ZADO-1210 file (C-alpha; in nm, 4 decimals, padded with zeros to 6 digits):
<atoms>
<atom x="04.1377" y="09.7275" z="09.2299" code="PHE" pos="1"/>
<atom x="03.9843" y="09.8182" z="09.5625" code="ARG" pos="2"/>
<atom x="04.1554" y="09.8740" z="09.8978" code="VAL" pos="3"/>
<atom x="03.9685" y="09.7352" z="10.1947" code="LYS" pos="4"/>
<atom x="03.9449" y="09.9784" z="10.4823" code="SER" pos="5"/>
<atom x="03.8352" y="09.9458" z="10.8433" code="GLU" pos="6"/>
<atom x="03.6345" y="10.2657" z="10.8177" code="ASN" pos="7"/>
<atom x="03.4173" y="10.3224" z="10.5098" code="LYS" pos="8"/>
<atom x="03.4685" y="10.7030" z="10.5246" code="LYS" pos="9"/>
<atom x="03.8490" y="10.6985" z="10.4894" code="THR" pos="10"/>
<atom x="03.9888" y="10.7903" z="10.1495" code="ILE" pos="11"/>
<atom x="04.3241" y="10.6100" z="10.1870" code="TRP" pos="12"/>
<atom x="04.4739" y="10.3256" z="10.3777" code="ASN" pos="13"/>
<atom x="04.7265" y="10.3963" z="10.6572" code="THR" pos="14"/>
<atom x="04.9887" y="10.1841" z="10.4742" code="GLU" pos="15"/>
<atom x="04.9727" y="10.4267" z="10.1788" code="GLU" pos="16"/>
<atom x="05.0897" y="10.7266" z="10.3843" code="VAL" pos="17"/>
<atom x="05.4700" y="10.7418" z="10.4203" code="PRO" pos="18"/>
<atom x="05.6077" y="10.7509" z="10.7726" code="GLU" pos="19"/>
<atom x="05.6945" y="11.1036" z="10.8842" code="GLY" pos="20"/>
<atom x="05.4597" y="11.2833" z="10.6450" code="SER" pos="21"/>
<atom x="05.2613" y="11.4192" z="10.9396" code="GLU" pos="22"/>
<atom x="05.5653" y="11.6322" z="11.0292" code="PHE" pos="23"/>
<atom x="05.6161" y="11.7752" z="10.6806" code="ASP" pos="24"/>
<atom x="05.4940" y="12.1341" z="10.6805" code="ASP" pos="25"/>
<atom x="05.5751" y="12.3280" z="10.3639" code="THR" pos="26"/>
<atom x="05.4459" y="12.6526" z="10.5127" code="TRP" pos="27"/>
<atom x="05.6900" y="12.6531" z="10.8052" code="ASP" pos="28"/>
<atom x="05.9301" y="12.9483" z="10.7506" code="PRO" pos="29"/>
<atom x="06.2138" y="12.8036" z="10.9611" code="ARG" pos="30"/>
<atom x="06.5278" y="12.7226" z="10.7665" code="GLU" pos="31"/>
<atom x="06.6826" y="12.3789" z="10.7331" code="LYS" pos="32"/>
<atom x="07.0101" y="12.3388" z="10.9262" code="PRO" pos="33"/>
<atom x="07.3282" y="12.1985" z="10.7757" code="GLU" pos="34"/>
<atom x="07.3857" y="11.8325" z="10.8585" code="TYR" pos="35"/>
<atom x="07.6152" y="11.5423" z="10.7775" code="GLU" pos="36"/>
<atom x="07.5490" y="11.1683" z="10.7937" code="ILE" pos="37"/>
<atom x="07.8259" y="10.9263" z="10.8885" code="PHE" pos="38"/>
<atom x="07.8196" y="10.5496" z="10.9143" code="PHE" pos="39"/>
<atom x="08.0026" y="10.3717" z="11.1938" code="LYS" pos="40"/>
<atom x="08.0994" y="10.0093" z="11.2349" code="GLN" pos="41"/>
<atom x="08.2681" y="09.8175" z="11.5115" code="HIS" pos="42"/>
<atom x="08.5878" y="09.6611" z="11.3839" code="VAL" pos="43"/>
<atom x="08.8140" y="09.4250" z="11.5763" code="GLY" pos="44"/>
<atom x="09.1559" y="09.2826" z="11.5072" code="THR" pos="45"/>
<atom x="08.9963" y="08.9824" z="11.3394" code="GLU" pos="46"/>
<atom x="08.8552" y="09.2232" z="11.0789" code="ASP" pos="47"/>
<atom x="09.1615" y="09.4438" z="11.0288" code="VAL" pos="48"/>
<atom x="09.4368" y="09.1855" z="11.0168" code="PHE" pos="49"/>
<atom x="09.2673" y="08.8625" z="10.9146" code="PHE" pos="50"/>
<atom x="08.9392" y="08.9588" z="10.7446" code="GLY" pos="51"/>
<atom x="08.7655" y="08.6762" z="10.9272" code="MET" pos="52"/>
<atom x="08.4173" y="08.8287" z="10.9616" code="THR" pos="53"/>
<atom x="08.3767" y="08.9340" z="10.5975" code="GLY" pos="54"/>
<atom x="08.3087" y="09.2984" z="10.6797" code="LYS" pos="55"/>
<atom x="08.3922" y="09.5610" z="10.4241" code="ASP" pos="56"/>
<atom x="08.3872" y="09.9453" z="10.4351" code="PRO" pos="57"/>
<atom x="08.0400" y="09.9685" z="10.2772" code="SER" pos="58"/>
<atom x="07.7346" y="10.0983" z="10.4609" code="THR" pos="59"/>
<atom x="07.5866" y="09.7466" z="10.4474" code="ALA" pos="60"/>
<atom x="07.8329" y="09.6443" z="10.7209" code="CYS" pos="61"/>
<atom x="07.7792" y="09.9473" z="10.9476" code="CYS" pos="62"/>
<atom x="07.5969" y="09.9191" z="11.2790" code="GLU" pos="63"/>
<atom x="07.5333" y="10.2869" z="11.3585" code="ASP" pos="64"/>
<atom x="07.4288" y="10.6055" z="11.1817" code="ILE" pos="65"/>
<atom x="07.5773" y="10.9280" z="11.3198" code="VAL" pos="66"/>
<atom x="07.4070" y="11.2546" z="11.2230" code="ILE" pos="67"/>
<atom x="07.5798" y="11.5841" z="11.3018" code="LYS" pos="68"/>
<atom x="07.3487" y="11.8847" z="11.2828" code="ILE" pos="69"/>
<atom x="07.4833" y="12.2425" z="11.2963" code="LYS" pos="70"/>
<atom x="07.2669" y="12.4590" z="11.5223" code="LEU" pos="71"/>
<atom x="07.4269" y="12.8028" z="11.5596" code="PRO" pos="72"/>
<atom x="07.2853" y="13.0341" z="11.8271" code="GLU" pos="73"/>
<atom x="07.0843" y="12.7492" z="11.9815" code="THR" pos="74"/>
<atom x="07.0642" y="12.6370" z="12.3424" code="LYS" pos="75"/>
<atom x="07.0248" y="12.2723" z="12.4401" code="TYR" pos="76"/>
<atom x="06.6925" y="12.3476" z="12.6118" code="SER" pos="77"/>
<atom x="06.5456" y="12.4829" z="12.2849" code="ASP" pos="78"/>
<atom x="06.5907" y="12.1556" z="12.0925" code="ILE" pos="79"/>
<atom x="06.3004" y="11.9172" z="12.0334" code="THR" pos="80"/>
<atom x="06.4041" y="11.5836" z="11.8840" code="LEU" pos="81"/>
<atom x="06.1732" y="11.3012" z="11.7757" code="ASP" pos="82"/>
<atom x="06.3139" y="10.9777" z="11.6330" code="ILE" pos="83"/>
<atom x="06.0996" y="10.7191" z="11.4561" code="GLN" pos="84"/>
<atom x="06.2097" y="10.4057" z="11.2734" code="ASP" pos="85"/>
<atom x="06.2696" y="10.5861" z="10.9430" code="LYS" pos="86"/>
<atom x="06.2460" y="10.9569" z="11.0295" code="VAL" pos="87"/>
<atom x="06.4359" y="11.2119" z="11.2392" code="LEU" pos="88"/>
<atom x="06.2402" y="11.5274" z="11.3280" code="ASP" pos="89"/>
<atom x="06.4333" y="11.8140" z="11.4861" code="LEU" pos="90"/>
<atom x="06.2867" y="12.1525" z="11.5759" code="ARG" pos="91"/>
<atom x="06.4267" y="12.4657" z="11.7356" code="THR" pos="92"/>
<atom x="06.2841" y="12.8184" z="11.7391" code="PRO" pos="93"/>
<atom x="06.4901" y="12.9076" z="11.4268" code="LYS" pos="94"/>
<atom x="06.5554" y="12.5731" z="11.2525" code="LYS" pos="95"/>
<atom x="06.3577" y="12.2677" z="11.1430" code="LYS" pos="96"/>
<atom x="06.4838" y="11.9393" z="10.9979" code="LEU" pos="97"/>
<atom x="06.2732" y="11.6493" z="10.8758" code="LEU" pos="98"/>
<atom x="06.5186" y="11.3814" z="10.7687" code="LEU" pos="99"/>
<atom x="06.4195" y="11.0500" z="10.6126" code="HIS" pos="100"/>
<atom x="06.6899" y="10.8109" z="10.7289" code="LEU" pos="101"/>
<atom x="06.8804" y="10.5945" z="10.4781" code="PRO" pos="102"/>
<atom x="06.8211" y="10.2770" z="10.6857" code="TYR" pos="103"/>
<atom x="06.5576" y="10.1854" z="10.9440" code="PRO" pos="104"/>
<atom x="06.6837" y="10.2420" z="11.2984" code="VAL" pos="105"/>
<atom x="06.5925" y="10.1240" z="11.6454" code="ASN" pos="106"/>
<atom x="06.4095" y="10.4344" z="11.7655" code="SER" pos="107"/>
<atom x="06.4149" y="10.3206" z="12.1297" code="LYS" pos="108"/>
<atom x="06.7941" y="10.2964" z="12.1491" code="GLU" pos="109"/>
<atom x="06.9923" y="10.6010" z="12.0511" code="GLY" pos="110"/>
<atom x="07.2083" y="10.8763" z="12.1912" code="ARG" pos="111"/>
<atom x="07.2122" y="11.2489" z="12.1367" code="ALA" pos="112"/>
<atom x="07.4593" y="11.4988" z="12.2733" code="ARG" pos="113"/>
<atom x="07.4896" y="11.8708" z="12.2202" code="PHE" pos="114"/>
<atom x="07.8438" y="11.9984" z="12.1686" code="LEU" pos="115"/>
<atom x="07.8038" y="12.3599" z="12.2789" code="SER" pos="116"/>
<atom x="08.1577" y="12.4623" z="12.1732" code="ASP" pos="117"/>
<atom x="08.0874" y="12.3528" z="11.8148" code="GLU" pos="118"/>
<atom x="07.7136" y="12.4386" z="11.8264" code="GLU" pos="119"/>
<atom x="07.6409" y="12.0900" z="11.6934" code="THR" pos="120"/>
<atom x="07.3928" y="11.8195" z="11.7890" code="LEU" pos="121"/>
<atom x="07.5341" y="11.4700" z="11.7413" code="GLU" pos="122"/>
<atom x="07.2758" y="11.1913" z="11.7158" code="VAL" pos="123"/>
<atom x="07.3874" y="10.8254" z="11.7105" code="THR" pos="124"/>
<atom x="07.1271" y="10.5666" z="11.6075" code="LEU" pos="125"/>
<atom x="07.1562" y="10.1870" z="11.5908" code="ARG" pos="126"/>
<atom x="07.0655" y="10.0483" z="11.2486" code="VAL" pos="127"/>
<atom x="06.8059" y="09.7730" z="11.2701" code="SER" pos="128"/>
<atom x="06.8588" y="09.5208" z="10.9965" code="ARG" pos="129"/>
<atom x="06.8124" y="09.1520" z="10.9519" code="LYS" pos="130"/>
<atom x="07.1040" y="08.9284" z="11.0290" code="PHE" pos="131"/>
<atom x="07.2816" y="08.7862" z="10.7292" code="ASP" pos="132"/>
<atom x="07.6249" y="08.6471" z="10.6515" code="PHE" pos="133"/>
<atom x="07.7843" y="08.9902" z="10.7096" code="ILE" pos="134"/>
<atom x="07.5709" y="09.1246" z="10.9960" code="ASN" pos="135"/>
<atom x="07.5886" y="08.8388" z="11.2396" code="SER" pos="136"/>
<atom x="07.6274" y="09.0235" z="11.5689" code="SER" pos="137"/>
</atoms>
């Protein structure tokens, strides 16, 4: 078995390296912040009362991923956030989080807001999945 490569001097193919591994630094002394992942779906009256769309409470029917990250003693200006299709990379002077997301997301469309009263960063990302009989919109 031999992998064809564009460059003869490379020792692995780019498809073999998992996305986000370039951010993984085991020698970084910063601690990992506490975080929670929530799934959000848009539900209308046709779902609640009639069950017409076939949606259920599972994550397979959710459209958004919401990640709440606790960042005590952090200012908004100190936060660096990088979102890729399968990875969230957050860095502050005291904290570092490399999170492999449970579903691929649309990295171009997302929202982040810092709740200074709660010292929490709330990141909302749109799940990008193929349309099927449940996910039709």
